[in-house]
C-alpha positions in Angstrom: 3.7 -18.6 163.8 0.6 -18.9 161.6 -1.2 -22.1 160.8 0.9 -24.5 158.7 4.0 -24.2 160.8 6.2 -21.8 158.8 7.9 -18.6 159.9 6.9 -15.4 158.1 9.8 -13.1 157.2 9.3 -9.5 156.2 9.1 -8.6 152.5 12.4 -8.7 150.7 13.3 -5.3 149.2 13.0 -5.5 145.4 16.2 -5.1 143.5 14.8 -3.1 140.6 12.4 -0.3 140.1 9.5 0.1 142.5 6.7 2.1 141.0 4.9 4.6 143.2 1.5 3.2 144.2 -0.9 3.6 147.0 -3.6 1.2 148.2 -6.5 3.2 146.8 -10.2 2.6 147.2 -10.3 2.0 143.4 -7.8 -0.9 143.7 -9.6 -2.4 146.7 -13.1 -2.2 145.1 -11.9 -3.4 141.7 -10.0 -6.4 143.1 -12.9 -7.4 145.4 -15.4 -7.1 142.6 -13.3 -9.1 140.1 -12.5 -11.8 142.7 -16.2 -12.5 143.2 -15.9 -14.5 140.0 -14.3 -17.1 142.2 -17.6 -17.4 143.9 -19.1 -18.7 140.7 -16.4 -21.2 140.1 -16.3 -22.4 143.7 -20.1 -22.8 143.9 -19.9 -25.0 140.7 -17.2 -27.1 142.2 -19.0 -27.6 145.6 -22.6 -28.0 144.4 -22.2 -30.9 142.1 -20.8 -33.4 144.6 -23.6 -32.6 147.1 -26.4 -32.7 144.6 -25.2 -36.0 143.1 -25.3 -37.6 146.6 -29.0 -36.6 147.1 -31.4 -39.5 146.6 -34.1 -37.2 145.0 -31.6 -36.1 142.3 -30.5 -39.7 141.7 -34.1 -40.8 141.4 -34.8 -38.1 138.8 -31.7 -38.6 136.6 -29.7 -41.6 137.7 -32.1 -44.3 139.0 -29.6 -47.0 138.2 -27.2 -45.5 140.7 -29.9 -45.4 143.4 -30.9 -49.0 142.7 -27.2 -50.1 142.8 -26.6 -48.4 146.2 -29.7 -50.1 147.6 -28.0 -53.5 147.3 -26.2 -54.7 150.4 -23.8 -56.7 148.3 -22.6 -53.7 146.3 -18.8 -52.9 146.5 -18.3 -49.8 148.7 -15.8 -48.4 146.4 -18.1 -48.7 143.4 -21.3 -47.1 144.7 -21.2 -44.2 142.3 -19.3 -45.6 139.4 -21.5 -44.3 136.6 -20.3 -42.4 133.5 -23.4 -40.3 133.2 -23.1 -39.2 136.8 -19.4 -38.3 136.2 -20.3 -36.5 133.0 -22.7 -34.2 135.0 -19.6 -33.0 136.9 -16.9 -33.1 134.2 -18.8 -31.6 131.3 -18.4 -28.1 132.8 -14.6 -28.4 132.6 -14.6 -29.7 129.0 -16.7 -26.7 128.0 -14.4 -24.4 130.0 -11.4 -25.8 128.1 -12.9 -24.8 124.8 -14.2 -21.4 126.0 -10.8 -20.3 127.3 -9.4 -20.4 123.8 -12.0 -17.9 122.7 -11.3 -15.9 125.9 -7.7 -15.4 124.8 -9.0 -13.4 121.8 -11.6 -11.4 123.8 -9.2 -10.4 126.6 -6.6 -9.2 124.1 -8.9 -7.5 121.6 -11.9 -6.4 123.7 -10.4 -6.1 127.2 -10.5 -7.9 130.5 -13.8 -6.3 131.7 -15.9 -7.2 128.6 -14.6 -10.8 128.9 -15.8 -10.9 132.5 -19.2 -9.6 131.5 -19.5 -12.4 128.9 -18.7 -14.9 131.7 -21.5 -13.5 133.9 -24.0 -13.8 131.1 -23.1 -17.4 130.3 -23.3 -18.3 134.0 -26.8 -16.9 134.6 -28.2 -18.7 131.5 -26.5 -21.9 132.6 -28.0 -21.6 136.1 -31.5 -21.4 134.6 -31.0 -24.5 132.4 -29.7 -26.5 135.4 -32.3 -25.5 137.9 -35.2 -26.1 135.5 -33.7 -29.3 134.0 -36.3 -31.9 133.0 -33.9 -34.5 131.6 -30.2 -35.4 131.5 -29.6 -33.5 128.2 -31.0 -30.2 129.6 -28.8 -30.8 132.7 -25.7 -31.3 130.6 -26.4 -28.2 128.5 -26.7 -26.1 131.6 -23.3 -27.5 132.8 -21.7 -26.7 129.4 -23.0 -23.1 129.6 -21.5 -22.8 133.2 -18.3 -24.2 131.8 -18.2 -21.4 129.2 -18.6 -19.0 132.1 -15.7 -20.6 133.9 -13.5 -20.5 130.8 -14.0 -16.8 130.3 -13.9 -15.8 133.9 -10.9 -17.9 134.9 -8.9 -16.5 132.0 -9.7 -12.8 132.5 -9.8 -12.5 136.3 -6.2 -13.5 137.2 -4.9 -11.1 134.5 -7.1 -8.3 135.7 -6.0 -8.8 139.3 -2.3 -9.0 138.5 -2.4 -5.9 136.3 -4.3 -3.7 138.6 -2.6 -4.5 141.9 0.5 -2.7 143.2 3.6 -5.0 143.0 4.1 -5.3 146.7 0.6 -6.7 147.4 0.0 -8.4 144.0 0.1 -11.9 145.5 -2.3 -11.1 148.4 -4.9 -9.4 146.1 -4.7 -12.2 143.5 -5.3 -14.8 146.2 -8.7 -13.1 146.7 -9.8 -15.0 143.6 -8.9 -18.4 145.3 -10.5 -17.2 148.6 -13.7 -16.5 146.8 -13.5 -20.0 145.1 -13.3 -21.5 148.5 -16.1 -19.3 149.9 -18.2 -20.5 146.9 -17.4 -24.1 147.8 -18.4 -23.5 151.4 -21.6 -21.7 150.4 -22.5 -24.7 148.1 -21.9 -27.2 150.9 -24.0 -25.3 153.4 -26.8 -24.9 150.8 -26.6 -28.7 150.0 -26.8 -29.6 153.6 -30.0 -27.5 154.0 -31.7 -28.4 150.7 -31.2 -32.1 151.2 -34.0 -31.9 153.7 -36.4 -30.3 151.1 -37.7 -33.3 149.2 -38.1 -33.9 146.3 -37.0 -30.6 144.8 -34.2 -29.4 147.1 -31.6 -30.2 144.5 -33.2 -27.7 142.2 -32.9 -25.0 144.8 -29.2 -25.9 145.2 -28.7 -25.4 141.4 -30.8 -22.2 141.2 -29.0 -20.5 144.1 -25.8 -20.5 141.9 -27.5 -17.4 140.4 -26.5 -15.4 143.5 -22.7 -15.4 142.9 -23.4 -15.1 139.2 -25.4 -11.9 139.7 -22.8 -10.5 142.1 -20.0 -11.1 139.7 -21.9 -9.6 136.7 -22.7 -6.5 138.8 -19.1 -6.2 139.8 -17.9 -6.5 136.2 -20.3 -3.6 135.3 -18.8 -1.4 138.0 -15.0 -1.9 137.5 -12.8 -0.2 134.9 -10.5 -2.1 132.6 -6.8 -2.4 133.4 -4.3 0.3 132.2 -2.3 -2.5 130.5 -5.3 -3.6 128.5 -6.4 0.0 127.6 -2.9 0.9 126.5 -2.4 -2.3 124.6 -5.6 -1.5 122.6 -4.4 2.0 121.8 -6.4 4.0 124.3 -3.4 5.8 125.8 -5.0 8.7 127.5 -7.8 6.6 129.0 -5.2 4.1 130.1 -3.0 6.8 131.7 -6.0 8.3 133.5 -6.9 4.8 134.8 -3.3 4.2 136.0 -3.4 7.5 137.9 -6.7 6.6 139.5 -5.7 3.1 140.7 -2.2 4.2 141.9 -3.5 7.3 143.7 -0.8 9.5 142.3 0.0 11.7 139.3 3.6 10.4 139.2 2.9 7.4 137.0 5.3 8.1 134.1 7.9 5.3 134.9 5.2 2.6 135.1 3.2 4.1 132.1 6.4 4.1 130.0 7.1 0.5 131.0 3.6 -0.5 130.0 3.9 1.5 126.7 7.1 -0.3 125.8 5.6 -3.7 126.5 2.5 -2.7 124.5 4.5 -1.7 121.5 6.1 -5.2 121.6 2.7 -6.8 122.0 1.2 -4.9 119.1 3.9 -6.2 116.8 3.0 -9.8 117.5 0.8 -11.0 114.7 0.2 -14.6 116.1 0.2 -14.6 119.9 0.1 -18.4 120.2 3.0 -18.9 117.8 4.9 -16.2 119.6 4.3 -18.1 122.9 6.3 -21.0 121.5 9.4 -18.8 120.9 12.5 -19.9 122.8 12.4 -17.0 125.3 8.8 -17.7 126.3 9.3 -21.5 126.8 10.3 -21.4 130.5 7.2 -19.4 131.4 5.0 -21.6 129.3 6.4 -24.9 130.7 6.3 -23.8 134.3 2.8 -22.3 134.0 1.3 -25.4 132.4 3.0 -27.8 134.9 1.8 -25.7 137.8 -1.8 -26.1 136.5 -1.4 -29.8 135.9 0.2 -30.4 139.3 -2.6 -28.5 141.0 -5.1 -31.1 139.7 -2.8 -34.0 140.4 -2.7 -33.2 144.0 -6.1 -34.8 144.1 -7.9 -31.7 145.4 -10.8 -32.0 143.0 -11.4 -35.5 144.1 -12.1 -34.0 147.5 -14.0 -30.9 146.3 -16.1 -32.6 143.6 -16.9 -35.7 145.5 -16.5 -34.9 149.2 -20.1 -35.9 150.1 -19.8 -39.0 147.9 -16.5 -39.9 149.5 -17.9 -39.5 153.0 -20.9 -41.6 152.0 -18.5 -44.3 150.9 -16.9 -44.2 154.3 -20.3 -45.1 155.8 -21.7 -41.7 156.6 -25.4 -41.1 156.1 -26.2 -38.4 153.5 -26.8 -35.7 156.1 -23.6 -36.5 157.9 -21.6 -36.6 154.7 -22.9 -33.2 153.6 -22.2 -31.8 157.1 -18.6 -33.1 156.9 -18.3 -31.4 153.6 -19.3 -28.1 155.2 -16.6 -28.5 157.8 -14.0 -29.2 155.1 -15.2 -26.1 153.2 -14.8 -24.0 156.3 -11.2 -25.3 156.7 -10.6 -24.4 153.1 -11.7 -20.8 153.5 -9.8 -20.2 156.7 -6.6 -21.6 155.3 -6.8 -19.4 152.2 -6.6 -16.4 154.5 -3.2 -17.7 155.7 -2.0 -17.6 152.0 -3.3 -14.0 151.6 -1.1 -13.0 154.6 2.0 -15.0 153.8 2.3 -15.0 150.0 3.9 -11.6 149.8 6.0 -12.2 152.9 7.3 -15.8 152.9 7.3 -16.2 149.1 5.7 -18.6 146.6 8.2 -21.4 146.7 8.3 -22.0 150.5 4.5 -22.3 150.6 4.4 -24.8 147.8 7.2 -26.9 149.3 5.9 -27.1 152.8 2.4 -27.9 151.7 3.7 -30.6 149.5 5.0 -32.4 152.6 1.7 -32.1 154.5 -0.4 -33.2 151.5 1.8 -36.2 150.9 1.5 -37.4 154.5 -2.3 -36.9 154.7 -2.9 -38.7 151.3 -0.6 -41.6 152.4 -2.4 -41.8 155.7 -5.8 -42.0 154.0 -4.4 -44.9 151.8 -3.4 -46.7 155.0 -6.7 -46.2 156.7 -8.7 -47.3 153.7 -6.5 -50.3 153.3 -6.7 -51.5 156.9 -10.3 -50.7 157.7 -12.2 -51.3 154.5 -13.2 -54.5 152.8 -15.1 -54.8 149.5 -18.3 -55.8 151.2 -18.1 -53.5 154.2 -20.8 -51.0 154.9 -18.2 -48.4 156.1 -15.9 -47.9 159.1 -16.5 -47.3 162.7 -17.0 -43.7 164.0 -13.5 -43.1 165.4 -11.8 -44.2 162.2 -14.2 -42.1 160.1 -13.5 -39.0 162.2 -9.8 -39.7 161.7 -10.3 -39.9 158.0 -12.2 -36.6 157.9 -9.3 -35.0 159.9 -6.8 -36.2 157.3 -8.9 -34.8 154.5 -9.1 -31.6 156.5 -5.3 -31.5 156.8 -4.9 -32.1 153.1 -7.4 -29.4 152.2 -5.9 -26.9 154.6 -2.4 -27.4 153.2 -3.7 -27.1 149.6 -5.6 -23.9 150.4 -2.6 -21.9 151.4 -0.4 -23.1 148.6 -1.3 -25.2 145.6 -4.8 -23.7 145.5 -4.1 -20.0 144.9 -0.5 -20.0 143.6 -0.9 -21.9 140.3 -3.5 -19.2 139.5 -1.3 -16.3 140.7 2.1 -17.2 139.2 1.1 -17.7 135.5 -0.7 -14.4 135.5 2.5 -12.6 136.6 5.1 -14.7 134.7 4.4 -13.8 131.0 5.4 -10.6 129.2 2.5 -8.5 127.9 2.7 -9.7 124.3 2.3 -13.4 125.5 0.1 -12.8 128.5 -3.3 -13.5 127.1 -2.2 -16.5 125.0 -0.2 -17.8 127.9 -3.1 -17.6 130.3 -5.3 -19.3 127.7 -2.9 -22.3 127.3 -2.4 -22.7 131.1 -6.1 -22.6 131.6 -6.6 -25.2 129.0 -4.1 -27.5 130.8 -5.9 -26.9 134.1 -9.4 -27.6 132.7 -8.3 -30.6 130.5 -6.8 -32.4 133.5 -9.7 -31.3 135.7 -12.1 -32.9 133.1 -10.1 -36.1 132.9 -10.0 -36.5 136.7 -13.6 -35.6 137.3 -14.7 -38.0 134.6 -12.4 -40.8 135.7 -12.3 -40.5 139.5 -15.3 -42.6 140.5 -14.1 -45.4 138.1 -10.6 -45.1 139.5 -11.9 -45.3 143.0 -13.8 -48.5 142.0 -10.8 -50.1 140.4 -7.9 -48.8 142.5 -9.7 -48.7 145.8 -7.5 -47.5 148.6 -4.6 -47.1 146.2 -6.2 -44.0 144.7 -4.8 -42.0 147.6 -1.4 -43.5 147.1 -1.6 -42.5 143.5 -2.1 -38.8 144.3 0.4 -39.0 147.2 3.1 -40.0 144.7 2.3 -37.0 142.5 2.8 -34.8 145.5 6.4 -36.0 145.7 6.9 -35.3 142.0 5.6 -31.8 142.0 7.5 -30.9 145.2 10.7 -31.9 143.5 9.8 -29.7 140.5 9.3 -26.7 142.8 12.6 -27.4 144.5 14.7 -27.5 141.4 12.8 -25.6 138.6 10.4 -23.0 140.0 11.9 -19.5 140.5 10.7 -17.1 143.1 8.5 -14.2 141.7 7.6 -12.4 144.9 8.0 -8.6 144.8 9.1 -8.5 141.1 7.3 -6.1 138.8 5.5 -8.0 136.0 7.3 -6.1 133.2 10.7 -6.9 134.7 10.1 -10.6 135.3 12.2 -11.8 132.4 15.4 -9.9 133.3 15.2 -10.3 137.1 13.8 -13.9 137.3 14.2 -16.0 134.2 17.6 -14.8 133.0 19.0 -15.5 136.5 17.6 -19.0 137.0 20.2 -21.8 136.9 18.3 -23.9 134.3 15.9 -21.5 132.5 18.5 -18.8 131.7 19.7 -20.9 128.8 16.3 -20.3 127.0 15.9 -16.6 127.8 18.3 -14.5 125.7 18.4 -11.4 123.6 19.1 -13.2 120.3 15.6 -14.6 119.7 14.7 -11.9 117.2 11.7 -11.4 115.1 8.0 -11.5 116.0 5.6 -14.0 114.7 
């Protein structure tokens, strides 16, 4: 029995066509290279919270925050309540929201690989702006450029991974993206712990070192080939067929090639992808994908990932101890994602989400109780034993999220949509994710100041709501070929089948 407490059953035999496919070197290299884009995103998530807790960084850009924290009478929940400080973190996600709309066009018209190359270029330029920032405006411009990279990369990579992976291991390979996000977060936390000792310019080193995952991702995007689905959709039939043979490790690709061709013909007839996305038979996929992305943010995970050092400092930890605790949480995050890679194509998507929802609710509720009992407005923190307990609860929450609500809202939308709606669907779901990420990142420190311990109860309540949604409205997509998803999943679901029918004729 793996971590998390669930039994793993063997893969269920698919009820439809299973295309011949081997685990080829080309598939492994392509998926690993593409998934390194998660390193960029993860480093961005992890580095901002650590940097904003460094006194040297505050002194350079947010002296009012440093001055406020120096007052003994300051409210512990309001130590970092500063809109400018929150904008440093959240501006990346607002830019990403805008960029993902453009990414819908580039992934459809130019391909998945060129879109990933654009993301790498934006990231490297953004890193230069951030590391060399001389004022807040330059800092924010750098974060906006990084946000453009996130928008393009997070749109293209899940599509790339889902389309290139064999059906039976599609979930595990796609979780590589989330694994790399978590490795990026861990890398950022380790870097922040080290650079905090380099004063006064250690924070610059933290921001500059983001160039390492950016360079790795760009190099990887140069080496991989585009997906057969993308090549065929853009009319490059022979190149697409050759790519399909290469990644499947067999010449017997006619059934899958014909399925992709059929889907591509439908896709090319669609004149307006976004209007097509709103057609009745695409509504179930759209609603489910958007809600998965929204619920992912409403778990409260980015409160922990963005602001873990800040949160631990609020508990009374010194800066070094807060950064060290964030490193431990990052390590738990990475190890737990490995559980998801092993189980997602064995246990299924729904059971992982449901079980994790229980654990996340309990840990958030327990944090609310600890903060309510042990904190007062004028306290300097809590004693060591209670602080360790609080860190353990945060670790339980992060572990549960990492093998469920972390990777699966990225995986499932990329495999739900038919080809003609896939790029537009991915764009809309990404917008939903980034919009709520921006809102929470911009509002959390203010919410912490106003709601105090109830902030954890707020997110715990959302964990109940999203678990009920999974229980009643989320179908299982494990071991279903992407091009057969509509017939084998949506038309058989008790609620969504009323929307998916063959009478919705005409393309938009």
